[in-house]
N, CA, C, O and the ligand as a Tripos MOL2 file, in Angstrom:
@<TRIPOS>MOLECULE
protein
  233   231    59     0     0
PROTEIN
NO_CHARGES

@<TRIPOS>ATOM
      1 N           0.7910   -1.1900    0.0000 N.3       1 MET1
      2 CA         -0.0230   -0.0530   -0.0030 C.3       1 MET1
      3 C           0.9260    1.2430   -0.0680 C.2       1 MET1
      4 O           0.7700    2.1240   -0.9130 O.2       1 MET1
      5 N           1.8530    1.2610    0.8440 N.am      2 ILE2
      6 CA          2.7840    2.3740    0.7900 C.3       2 ILE2
      7 C           4.0590    1.9940    0.1030 C.2       2 ILE2
      8 O           4.5570    0.8820    0.2770 O.2       2 ILE2
      9 N           4.6440    2.9830   -0.7470 N.am      3 MET3
     10 CA          5.6300    2.6340   -1.5510 C.3       3 MET3
     11 C           6.8550    2.8410   -0.5690 C.2       3 MET3
     12 O           7.1600    3.9750   -0.2010 O.2       3 MET3
     13 N           7.5360    1.7420   -0.1610 N.am      4 THR4
     14 CA          8.6570    1.8230    0.7710 C.3       4 THR4
     15 C          10.0130    1.5300   -0.0160 C.2       4 THR4
     16 O          11.1310    1.5940    0.4970 O.2       4 THR4
     17 N           9.7470    1.2060   -1.3050 N.am      5 LYS5
     18 CA         10.9160    0.6490   -1.9980 C.3       5 LYS5
     19 C          12.0730    1.6450   -2.0300 C.2       5 LYS5
     20 O          13.2390    1.2970   -1.8400 O.2       5 LYS5
     21 N          11.6580    3.0260   -2.3050 N.am      6 ASP6
     22 CA         12.7400    4.0420   -2.2320 C.3       6 ASP6
     23 C          13.3940    4.1400   -1.0620 C.2       6 ASP6
     24 O          14.6190    4.2590   -1.0380 O.2       6 ASP6
     25 N          12.6230    4.0990    0.0780 N.am      7 TYR7
     26 CA         13.2240    4.1490    1.3720 C.3       7 TYR7
     27 C          14.2190    3.0460    1.5610 C.2       7 TYR7
     28 O          15.3470    3.2640    2.0050 O.2       7 TYR7
     29 N          13.7790    1.8390    1.2130 N.am      8 LYS8
     30 CA         14.5910    0.6730    1.4080 C.3       8 LYS8
     31 C          15.8570    0.8320    0.6780 C.2       8 LYS8
     32 O          16.8900    0.4880    1.2520 O.2       8 LYS8
     33 N          15.9090    1.3050   -0.5030 N.am      9 GLU9
     34 CA         17.0680    1.5520   -1.4080 C.3       9 GLU9
     35 C          18.0210    2.3990   -0.7990 C.2       9 GLU9
     36 O          19.2360    2.2050   -0.8380 O.2       9 GLU9
     37 N          17.3860    3.4540   -0.1700 N.am     10 ILE10
     38 CA         18.3200    4.5050    0.5220 C.3      10 ILE10
     39 C          19.0380    3.8180    1.6490 C.2      10 ILE10
     40 O          20.2550    3.9280    1.8010 O.2      10 ILE10
     41 N          18.2750    3.1180    2.4250 N.am     11 ASP11
     42 CA         18.7980    2.4630    3.6060 C.3      11 ASP11
     43 C          19.9390    1.4790    3.2640 C.2      11 ASP11
     44 O          20.9670    1.4130    3.9370 O.2      11 ASP11
     45 N          19.7050    0.7640    2.2380 N.am     12 LEU12
     46 CA         20.7230   -0.2380    1.6190 C.3      12 LEU12
     47 C          22.0280    0.6180    1.2850 C.2      12 LEU12
     48 O          23.1430    0.3590    1.7360 O.2      12 LEU12
     49 N          21.7490    1.5920    0.4980 N.am     13 ASP13
     50 CA         23.0220    2.3480    0.0620 C.3      13 ASP13
     51 C          23.8090    2.9440    1.2340 C.2      13 ASP13
     52 O          25.0390    2.9810    1.2050 O.2      13 ASP13
     53 N          23.0740    3.4230    2.2920 N.am     14 GLU14
     54 CA         23.7690    3.9540    3.4020 C.3      14 GLU14
     55 C          24.5170    2.8090    4.1830 C.2      14 GLU14
     56 O          25.5940    3.0510    4.7290 O.2      14 GLU14
     57 N          23.9720    1.6270    4.2310 N.am     15 THR15
     58 CA         24.4980    0.5540    4.8950 C.3      15 THR15
     59 C          25.7850    0.2180    4.0520 C.2      15 THR15
     60 O          26.8780    0.1160    4.6080 O.2      15 THR15
     61 N          25.6250    0.0480    2.6890 N.am     16 ASN16
     62 CA         26.7120   -0.2680    1.8940 C.3      16 ASN16
     63 C          27.9730    0.7150    2.1870 C.2      16 ASN16
     64 O          29.1120    0.2880    2.3770 O.2      16 ASN16
     65 N          27.6290    2.0340    2.1970 N.am     17 VAL17
     66 CA         28.6900    2.9560    2.3850 C.3      17 VAL17
     67 C          29.4080    2.7690    3.7290 C.2      17 VAL17
     68 O          30.6200    2.9350    3.8670 O.2      17 VAL17
     69 N          28.5570    2.4060    4.7180 N.am     18 LYS18
     70 CA         29.1460    2.2870    6.2140 C.3      18 LYS18
     71 C          29.9610    0.9590    6.1770 C.2      18 LYS18
     72 O          31.0200    0.8790    6.7980 O.2      18 LYS18
     73 N          29.4980   -0.0260    5.4910 N.am     19 ASP19
     74 CA         30.3290   -1.3030    5.6530 C.3      19 ASP19
     75 C          31.4390   -1.4200    4.4670 C.2      19 ASP19
     76 O          32.1570   -2.4040    4.2920 O.2      19 ASP19
     77 N          31.4420   -0.3710    3.7800 N.am     20 LEU20
     78 CA         32.3250   -0.4030    2.6020 C.3      20 LEU20
     79 C          33.8600   -0.1430    3.0230 C.2      20 LEU20
     80 O          34.2250    0.8780    3.6060 O.2      20 LEU20
     81 N          34.6390   -1.1140    2.6800 N.am     21 ASN21
     82 CA         35.9870   -0.9020    2.8410 C.3      21 ASN21
     83 C          36.7750   -1.0600    1.5200 C.2      21 ASN21
     84 O          37.9800   -0.8150    1.4730 O.2      21 ASN21
     85 N          36.0340   -1.4940    0.4030 N.am     22 GLY22
     86 CA         36.5740   -1.5090   -0.8560 C.3      22 GLY22
     87 C          37.4700   -2.6830   -0.9610 C.2      22 GLY22
     88 O          38.2910   -2.7050   -1.8780 O.2      22 GLY22
     89 N          37.3950   -3.7000   -0.0820 N.am     23 ILE23
     90 CA         38.2830   -4.9010   -0.3000 C.3      23 ILE23
     91 C          37.3810   -6.1450   -0.8190 C.2      23 ILE23
     92 O          36.3870   -6.5340   -0.2050 O.2      23 ILE23
     93 N          37.8310   -6.6930   -1.9730 N.am     24 CYS24
     94 CA         37.0590   -7.7870   -2.6020 C.3      24 CYS24
     95 C          37.0620   -8.9760   -1.6150 C.2      24 CYS24
     96 O          38.0630   -9.3450   -1.0020 O.2      24 CYS24
     97 N          35.8200   -9.5450   -1.5250 N.am     25 ASP25
     98 CA         35.5570  -10.7600   -0.7270 C.3      25 ASP25
     99 C          36.2760  -11.8950   -1.3240 C.2      25 ASP25
    100 O          36.6240  -12.8230   -0.5940 O.2      25 ASP25
    101 N          36.5220  -11.9080   -2.5310 N.am     26 GLU26
    102 CA         37.0560  -12.9580   -3.3000 C.3      26 GLU26
    103 C          38.6530  -13.0760   -3.2940 C.2      26 GLU26
    104 O          39.2440  -14.1090   -2.9790 O.2      26 GLU26
    105 N          39.2550  -11.9190   -3.6720 N.am     27 CYS27
    106 CA         40.6080  -11.9810   -3.8120 C.3      27 CYS27
    107 C          41.3110  -11.0600   -2.7810 C.2      27 CYS27
    108 O          42.5390  -10.9690   -2.7860 O.2      27 CYS27
    109 N          40.5300  -10.3630   -1.8790 N.am     28 LYS28
    110 CA         40.9640   -9.5930   -0.8050 C.3      28 LYS28
    111 C          41.7120   -8.4580   -1.2230 C.2      28 LYS28
    112 O          42.4840   -7.9010   -0.4420 O.2      28 LYS28
    113 N          41.5450   -8.0710   -2.3910 N.am     29 LYS29
    114 CA         42.3350   -6.8660   -2.9080 C.3      29 LYS29
    115 C          41.6380   -5.5890   -2.8380 C.2      29 LYS29
    116 O          40.4270   -5.5860   -3.0620 O.2      29 LYS29
    117 N          42.2310   -4.5240   -2.5610 N.am     30 LEU30
    118 CA         41.5370   -3.2410   -2.5080 C.3      30 LEU30
    119 C          41.2880   -2.6710   -3.8420 C.2      30 LEU30
    120 O          42.2510   -2.4940   -4.5880 O.2      30 LEU30
    121 N          40.1570   -2.3800   -4.2030 N.am     31 ASP31
    122 CA         39.7680   -1.9680   -5.5080 C.3      31 ASP31
    123 C          38.5260   -1.0940   -5.4990 C.2      31 ASP31
    124 O          37.4810   -1.4570   -4.9600 O.2      31 ASP31
    125 N          38.6820    0.0960   -6.1280 N.am     32 GLU32
    126 CA         37.4420    0.9170   -6.1860 C.3      32 GLU32
    127 C          36.2990    0.3370   -6.9210 C.2      32 GLU32
    128 O          35.1770    0.8000   -6.7160 O.2      32 GLU32
    129 N          36.4680   -0.5890   -7.7220 N.am     33 SER33
    130 CA         35.2610   -1.2990   -8.3350 C.3      33 SER33
    131 C          34.5910   -2.1220   -7.3620 C.2      33 SER33
    132 O          33.4370   -2.4560   -7.6320 O.2      33 SER33
    133 N          35.1050   -2.5130   -6.2710 N.am     34 VAL34
    134 CA         34.4500   -3.2970   -5.2540 C.3      34 VAL34
    135 C          33.0900   -2.5480   -4.7660 C.2      34 VAL34
    136 O          32.0450   -3.1920   -4.6730 O.2      34 VAL34
    137 N          33.1430   -1.2730   -4.4830 N.am     35 SER35
    138 CA         32.1590   -0.5580   -3.9930 C.3      35 SER35
    139 C          31.0260   -0.3850   -5.0620 C.2      35 SER35
    140 O          29.8440   -0.3590   -4.7170 O.2      35 SER35
    141 N          31.4050   -0.2700   -6.3260 N.am     36 GLN36
    142 CA         30.5170   -0.1120   -7.3950 C.3      36 GLN36
    143 C          29.8360   -1.4140   -7.6180 C.2      36 GLN36
    144 O          28.6430   -1.3950   -7.9200 O.2      36 GLN36
    145 N          30.4510   -2.5130   -7.5030 N.am     37 ASN37
    146 CA         29.8690   -3.9090   -7.6250 C.3      37 ASN37
    147 C          28.9220   -4.2390   -6.4890 C.2      37 ASN37
    148 O          27.9310   -4.9560   -6.6260 O.2      37 ASN37
    149 N          29.2990   -3.6620   -5.3580 N.am     38 LEU38
    150 CA         28.4420   -4.0070   -4.1570 C.3      38 LEU38
    151 C          27.1430   -3.3160   -4.2930 C.2      38 LEU38
    152 O          26.0970   -3.8600   -3.9380 O.2      38 LEU38
    153 N          27.1910   -2.0560   -4.8310 N.am     39 ILE39
    154 CA         25.8780   -1.4000   -4.8890 C.3      39 ILE39
    155 C          25.1280   -1.9580   -6.1450 C.2      39 ILE39
    156 O          23.9040   -2.0830   -6.1090 O.2      39 ILE39
    157 N          25.8390   -2.2860   -7.2320 N.am     40 LEU40
    158 CA         25.1870   -2.7840   -8.4740 C.3      40 LEU40
    159 C          24.6250   -4.0760   -8.3120 C.2      40 LEU40
    160 O          23.4770   -4.3260   -8.6810 O.2      40 LEU40
    161 N          25.4720   -5.0220   -7.7070 N.am     41 THR41
    162 CA         25.1000   -6.3510   -7.7970 C.3      41 THR41
    163 C          24.8550   -6.9260   -6.3780 C.2      41 THR41
    164 O          24.2640   -8.0030   -6.2920 O.2      41 THR41
    165 N          25.2370   -6.3300   -5.3410 N.am     42 GLY42
    166 CA         25.1200   -6.8660   -3.9850 C.3      42 GLY42
    167 C          26.2340   -7.7450   -3.5550 C.2      42 GLY42
    168 O          26.2800   -8.2050   -2.4150 O.2      42 GLY42
    169 N          27.2110   -8.0010   -4.5380 N.am     43 PHE43
    170 CA         28.3000   -8.7680   -4.2580 C.3      43 PHE43
    171 C          29.5210   -7.8550   -4.0910 C.2      43 PHE43
    172 O          29.8250   -6.9720   -4.8930 O.2      43 PHE43
    173 N          30.2320   -8.1730   -2.9000 N.am     44 LYS44
    174 CA         31.4180   -7.3840   -2.6410 C.3      44 LYS44
    175 C          32.6910   -7.9480   -3.3420 C.2      44 LYS44
    176 O          33.6230   -8.4460   -2.7100 O.2      44 LYS44
    177 N          32.6610   -7.8420   -4.5670 N.am     45 ILE45
    178 CA         33.8160   -8.2320   -5.3330 C.3      45 ILE45
    179 C          34.3150   -7.2110   -6.3330 C.2      45 ILE45
    180 O          33.6290   -6.2610   -6.7100 O.2      45 ILE45
    181 N          35.5100   -7.4520   -6.7290 N.am     46 CYS46
    182 CA         36.1440   -6.3600   -7.5530 C.3      46 CYS46
    183 C          35.7560   -6.7510   -8.9800 C.2      46 CYS46
    184 O          35.1430   -7.7810   -9.2600 O.2      46 CYS46
    185 N          36.1810   -5.8120   -9.8750 N.am     47 TYR47
    186 CA         35.7520   -6.0090  -11.3260 C.3      47 TYR47
    187 C          36.1930   -7.2950  -11.9850 C.2      47 TYR47
    188 O          35.4490   -8.0130  -12.6530 O.2      47 TYR47
    189 N          37.5750   -7.5380  -11.7180 N.am     48 SER48
    190 CA         38.1920   -8.7570  -12.2430 C.3      48 SER48
    191 C          37.5290  -10.0240  -11.7620 C.2      48 SER48
    192 O          37.3540  -10.9600  -12.5410 O.2      48 SER48
    193 N          37.1180  -10.0850  -10.3730 N.am     49 CYS49
    194 CA         36.4240  -11.2120   -9.8630 C.3      49 CYS49
    195 C          35.1250  -11.4030  -10.4920 C.2      49 CYS49
    196 O          34.7540  -12.5240  -10.8430 O.2      49 CYS49
    197 N          34.3710  -10.2860  -10.6610 N.am     50 ARG50
    198 CA         33.0360  -10.3080  -11.1970 C.3      50 ARG50
    199 C          33.1320  -10.8730  -12.6600 C.2      50 ARG50
    200 O          32.3290  -11.6930  -13.1050 O.2      50 ARG50
    201 N          34.1790  -10.3600  -13.3590 N.am     51 VAL51
    202 CA         34.1200  -10.8180  -14.8540 C.3      51 VAL51
    203 C          34.5750  -12.4030  -14.7720 C.2      51 VAL51
    204 O          34.1220  -13.1620  -15.6280 O.2      51 VAL51
    205 N          35.3930  -12.8750  -13.8340 N.am     52 SER52
    206 CA         35.8030  -14.1740  -13.8650 C.3      52 SER52
    207 C          34.6730  -15.0120  -13.5030 C.2      52 SER52
    208 O          34.5310  -16.1040  -14.0530 O.2      52 SER52
    209 N          33.7700  -14.5500  -12.5300 N.am     53 LYS53
    210 CA         32.6040  -15.2950  -12.2070 C.3      53 LYS53
    211 C          31.5390  -15.1330  -13.2130 C.2      53 LYS53
    212 O          30.7310  -16.0480  -13.3740 O.2      53 LYS53
    213 N          31.4730  -14.0900  -13.8760 N.am     54 THR54
    214 CA         30.5290  -13.7890  -15.0030 C.3      54 THR54
    215 C          29.0930  -14.0520  -14.3670 C.2      54 THR54
    216 O          28.2820  -14.6960  -15.0330 O.2      54 THR54
    217 N          28.7660  -13.6060  -13.1740 N.am     55 ILE55
    218 CA         27.4690  -13.8250  -12.5370 C.3      55 ILE55
    219 C          26.5760  -12.7280  -13.0670 C.2      55 ILE55
    220 O          25.4250  -12.9880  -13.4180 O.2      55 ILE55
    221 N          27.1020  -11.4440  -13.1380 N.am     56 PHE56
    222 CA         26.2850  -10.3880  -13.5350 C.3      56 PHE56
    223 C          26.8970   -9.6810  -14.7360 C.2      56 PHE56
    224 O          27.4050   -8.5800  -14.5210 O.2      56 PHE56
    225 N          26.9130  -10.1620  -15.9500 N.am     57 PRO57
    226 CA         27.4520   -9.5660  -17.1220 C.3      57 PRO57
    227 C          26.5700   -8.3500  -17.3120 C.2      57 PRO57
    228 O          25.3420   -8.4340  -17.3440 O.2      57 PRO57
    229 N          27.2870   -7.1360  -17.4460 N.am     58 ILE58
    230 CA         26.5450   -5.9280  -17.7190 C.3      58 ILE58
    231 C          27.0860   -5.4330  -19.0060 C.2      58 ILE58
    232 O          26.6420   -4.4000  -19.5060 O.2      58 ILE58
    233 ZN         38.6240   -9.6470   -6.4630 Zn       59 ZN59
@<TRIPOS>BOND
     1     1     2 1
     2     2     3 1
     3     3     4 2
     4     3     5 am
     5     5     6 1
     6     6     7 1
     7     7     8 2
     8     7     9 am
     9     9    10 1
    10    10    11 1
    11    11    12 2
    12    11    13 am
    13    13    14 1
    14    14    15 1
    15    15    16 2
    16    15    17 am
    17    17    18 1
    18    18    19 1
    19    19    20 2
    20    19    21 am
    21    21    22 1
    22    22    23 1
    23    23    24 2
    24    23    25 am
    25    25    26 1
    26    26    27 1
    27    27    28 2
    28    27    29 am
    29    29    30 1
    30    30    31 1
    31    31    32 2
    32    31    33 am
    33    33    34 1
    34    34    35 1
    35    35    36 2
    36    35    37 am
    37    37    38 1
    38    38    39 1
    39    39    40 2
    40    39    41 am
    41    41    42 1
    42    42    43 1
    43    43    44 2
    44    43    45 am
    45    45    46 1
    46    46    47 1
    47    47    48 2
    48    47    49 am
    49    49    50 1
    50    50    51 1
    51    51    52 2
    52    51    53 am
    53    53    54 1
    54    54    55 1
    55    55    56 2
    56    55    57 am
    57    57    58 1
    58    58    59 1
    59    59    60 2
    60    59    61 am
    61    61    62 1
    62    62    63 1
    63    63    64 2
    64    63    65 am
    65    65    66 1
    66    66    67 1
    67    67    68 2
    68    67    69 am
    69    69    70 1
    70    70    71 1
    71    71    72 2
    72    71    73 am
    73    73    74 1
    74    74    75 1
    75    75    76 2
    76    75    77 am
    77    77    78 1
    78    78    79 1
    79    79    80 2
    80    79    81 am
    81    81    82 1
    82    82    83 1
    83    83    84 2
    84    83    85 am
    85    85    86 1
    86    86    87 1
    87    87    88 2
    88    87    89 am
    89    89    90 1
    90    90    91 1
    91    91    92 2
    92    91    93 am
    93    93    94 1
    94    94    95 1
    95    95    96 2
    96    95    97 am
    97    97    98 1
    98    98    99 1
    99    99   100 2
   100    99   101 am
   101   101   102 1
   102   102   103 1
   103   103   104 2
   104   103   105 am
   105   105   106 1
   106   106   107 1
   107   107   108 2
   108   107   109 am
   109   109   110 1
   110   110   111 1
   111   111   112 2
   112   111   113 am
   113   113   114 1
   114   114   115 1
   115   115   116 2
   116   115   117 am
   117   117   118 1
   118   118   119 1
   119   119   120 2
   120   119   121 am
   121   121   122 1
   122   122   123 1
   123   123   124 2
   124   123   125 am
   125   125   126 1
   126   126   127 1
   127   127   128 2
   128   127   129 am
   129   129   130 1
   130   130   131 1
   131   131   132 2
   132   131   133 am
   133   133   134 1
   134   134   135 1
   135   135   136 2
   136   135   137 am
   137   137   138 1
   138   138   139 1
   139   139   140 2
   140   139   141 am
   141   141   142 1
   142   142   143 1
   143   143   144 2
   144   143   145 am
   145   145   146 1
   146   146   147 1
   147   147   148 2
   148   147   149 am
   149   149   150 1
   150   150   151 1
   151   151   152 2
   152   151   153 am
   153   153   154 1
   154   154   155 1
   155   155   156 2
   156   155   157 am
   157   157   158 1
   158   158   159 1
   159   159   160 2
   160   159   161 am
   161   161   162 1
   162   162   163 1
   163   163   164 2
   164   163   165 am
   165   165   166 1
   166   166   167 1
   167   167   168 2
   168   167   169 am
   169   169   170 1
   170   170   171 1
   171   171   172 2
   172   171   173 am
   173   173   174 1
   174   174   175 1
   175   175   176 2
   176   175   177 am
   177   177   178 1
   178   178   179 1
   179   179   180 2
   180   179   181 am
   181   181   182 1
   182   182   183 1
   183   183   184 2
   184   183   185 am
   185   185   186 1
   186   186   187 1
   187   187   188 2
   188   187   189 am
   189   189   190 1
   190   190   191 1
   191   191   192 2
   192   191   193 am
   193   193   194 1
   194   194   195 1
   195   195   196 2
   196   195   197 am
   197   197   198 1
   198   198   199 1
   199   199   200 2
   200   199   201 am
   201   201   202 1
   202   202   203 1
   203   203   204 2
   204   203   205 am
   205   205   206 1
   206   206   207 1
   207   207   208 2
   208   207   209 am
   209   209   210 1
   210   210   211 1
   211   211   212 2
   212   211   213 am
   213   213   214 1
   214   214   215 1
   215   215   216 2
   216   215   217 am
   217   217   218 1
   218   218   219 1
   219   219   220 2
   220   219   221 am
   221   221   222 1
   222   222   223 1
   223   223   224 2
   224   223   225 am
   225   225   226 1
   226   226   227 1
   227   227   228 2
   228   227   229 am
   229   229   230 1
   230   230   231 1
   231   231   232 2
@<TRIPOS>SUBSTRUCTURE
     1 MET1         2 RESIDUE 1 A MET
     2 ILE2         6 RESIDUE 1 A ILE
     3 MET3        10 RESIDUE 1 A MET
     4 THR4        14 RESIDUE 1 A THR
     5 LYS5        18 RESIDUE 1 A LYS
     6 ASP6        22 RESIDUE 1 A ASP
     7 TYR7        26 RESIDUE 1 A TYR
     8 LYS8        30 RESIDUE 1 A LYS
     9 GLU9        34 RESIDUE 1 A GLU
    10 ILE10       38 RESIDUE 1 A ILE
    11 ASP11       42 RESIDUE 1 A ASP
    12 LEU12       46 RESIDUE 1 A LEU
    13 ASP13       50 RESIDUE 1 A ASP
    14 GLU14       54 RESIDUE 1 A GLU
    15 THR15       58 RESIDUE 1 A THR
    16 ASN16       62 RESIDUE 1 A ASN
    17 VAL17       66 RESIDUE 1 A VAL
    18 LYS18       70 RESIDUE 1 A LYS
    19 ASP19       74 RESIDUE 1 A ASP
    20 LEU20       78 RESIDUE 1 A LEU
    21 ASN21       82 RESIDUE 1 A ASN
    22 GLY22       86 RESIDUE 1 A GLY
    23 ILE23       90 RESIDUE 1 A ILE
    24 CYS24       94 RESIDUE 1 A CYS
    25 ASP25       98 RESIDUE 1 A ASP
    26 GLU26      102 RESIDUE 1 A GLU
    27 CYS27      106 RESIDUE 1 A CYS
    28 LYS28      110 RESIDUE 1 A LYS
    29 LYS29      114 RESIDUE 1 A LYS
    30 LEU30      118 RESIDUE 1 A LEU
    31 ASP31      122 RESIDUE 1 A ASP
    32 GLU32      126 RESIDUE 1 A GLU
    33 SER33      130 RESIDUE 1 A SER
    34 VAL34      134 RESIDUE 1 A VAL
    35 SER35      138 RESIDUE 1 A SER
    36 GLN36      142 RESIDUE 1 A GLN
    37 ASN37      146 RESIDUE 1 A ASN
    38 LEU38      150 RESIDUE 1 A LEU
    39 ILE39      154 RESIDUE 1 A ILE
    40 LEU40      158 RESIDUE 1 A LEU
    41 THR41      162 RESIDUE 1 A THR
    42 GLY42      166 RESIDUE 1 A GLY
    43 PHE43      170 RESIDUE 1 A PHE
    44 LYS44      174 RESIDUE 1 A LYS
    45 ILE45      178 RESIDUE 1 A ILE
    46 CYS46      182 RESIDUE 1 A CYS
    47 TYR47      186 RESIDUE 1 A TYR
    48 SER48      190 RESIDUE 1 A SER
    49 CYS49      194 RESIDUE 1 A CYS
    50 ARG50      198 RESIDUE 1 A ARG
    51 VAL51      202 RESIDUE 1 A VAL
    52 SER52      206 RESIDUE 1 A SER
    53 LYS53      210 RESIDUE 1 A LYS
    54 THR54      214 RESIDUE 1 A THR
    55 ILE55      218 RESIDUE 1 A ILE
    56 PHE56      222 RESIDUE 1 A PHE
    57 PRO57      226 RESIDUE 1 A PRO
    58 ILE58      230 RESIDUE 1 A ILE
    59 ZN59       233 GROUP 0 **** ****
């Protein structure tokens, strides 16, 4: 009944930023693409790991 989706997305973004240290869960390397992938895909992985897994081809 009430559109809560927007609020949820904002909350998630804030949580992501707080939890964000930019370190890939797969290879443990620090990479700025980790934060982008976390927001885009929900997976805390770097670009190269994402490509190698090919879970979310964009
Ligand atoms: Zn990685």
